[in-house]
N, C-alpha and C positions, 0 to 999 in steps of 0.2 A: 401502457407496457416502462418495465425500467429498463433505461439499460445504461449501462458501463462502459465505457470505451478507454482504454491505455493505449496510451504512446510514450515515447524516447526509449526507449532499452536498444540497446547496443554490442559494439562491441569495443570495449577495454581495456588498457594494460592496468595491470595491479596498482593503485597507488590514486586514478586515474578518479570522473567523479561522472557521475552520470543525473540527472533530472526527471522521473518516470512522473506523468499530470493520465489524470484518471477523469474525463466529464461524464455529469452524467444529466439525465434526463429521464423523464416520466411521472417524478413525484417531487414533494417539498424535497430538496434537499439538503435544506438544513436543518431537516426532522431528524437529521439517521448519525449517527457517528460516522466513520469507514473507519476500514481498518488495511495493512498492505501485509501479504504472504506473499511469501515462494515455495515452489518446488523444484527442488533439483531431481535429474535422472534416474528411481530405483530407491527414492526417498516421499516422504508423508507430504502433504504442504503445512508448510508450517508457519504462525505467523510472525509477522517482522513490526509491523506497529500500527497503533490506532490514532484515531481524534475522537473527540467530546465532538456532538454536532457545535456543539458554539462554539470548535477553537478550542476552549481553552483550556483543556488537560490533553496530553500526549502522552502513550506508554512504550518503550519498546519492550522489544529480545535485548539479555544479555547480551551477544553476540553484536548487535549494531548500537548496540548503545553508545555517545556519543560519534559517529560512524554518520550515521543517518539521519534526518530529522522531517518529517511530517507531517506539511500546514496544509490548511485550506482557505476557498477565495469560495465564500456563499453566493456571491453577487455572479459568479457565476461556474456556481458550477461546477465544480474542478475540487480536488486535492490529488498533493504534490507529494511529490516521497524525493528528495536530494541525497545522493548519499553522494560520500565522500570518503576518501581512504579506501575505493576498492579491493577486495583481498579473493581471487580465485576461490574459495569457498563462497562465494556469495555469488557464484553465476546458477545461476536459477531462473525461470520460468514466473513471472513476478506477479500477482494478481491483487486488483483492487474488489474491494466488497463492501456490502453498504449492509448496516445493522439491521435488524430484522425487525426491532421495537424501537419505537420513537422519541426521542426525549432520555434514552436512557440514562442512569450517570456513571453507571460503570463502565467501559472499557474490555469489551469481553477477544483474551483469546483466542475464545477458537471456536475453527468451523463451523460448529453449528450456530452460532450467534448470529450467523450473517447468511439472509437471503435470497441477495444478487452480486453477483458476479461476473467479472468481464469479461472479457479472449483471453488475455495474459498478454504480455510483453518480453523476449528471451532479452536475456542479461546476461553478457558472459565476458567475463576480467580474465585475462590472459598475465601468464609467469612471466 
């Protein structure tokens, strides 16, 4: 059974920073790309950032490019999302997700490409 557990969410003022972590277990973590998604109230879940299985490739949504950084430590089975210069519009529940295909060569930006999800962590940015 694959488990993903997020942590690091919270309340922060606009312009502040947070670092989210996602710890994985249950399969060979390093064989799969990982993604971060978010869902604001009344909106669909959207792609935020993705990282390849090796960590050598990353991809970001335009809305977070230059402010967020995704990284991973395969020795610790953990993926991170460093969020800087936070804006009120970044307020959402953030989810990490594991790719459904091992050693995929592209980073998938749709929810259908991921088959394991964490429980989510709330990020609230006040103005």
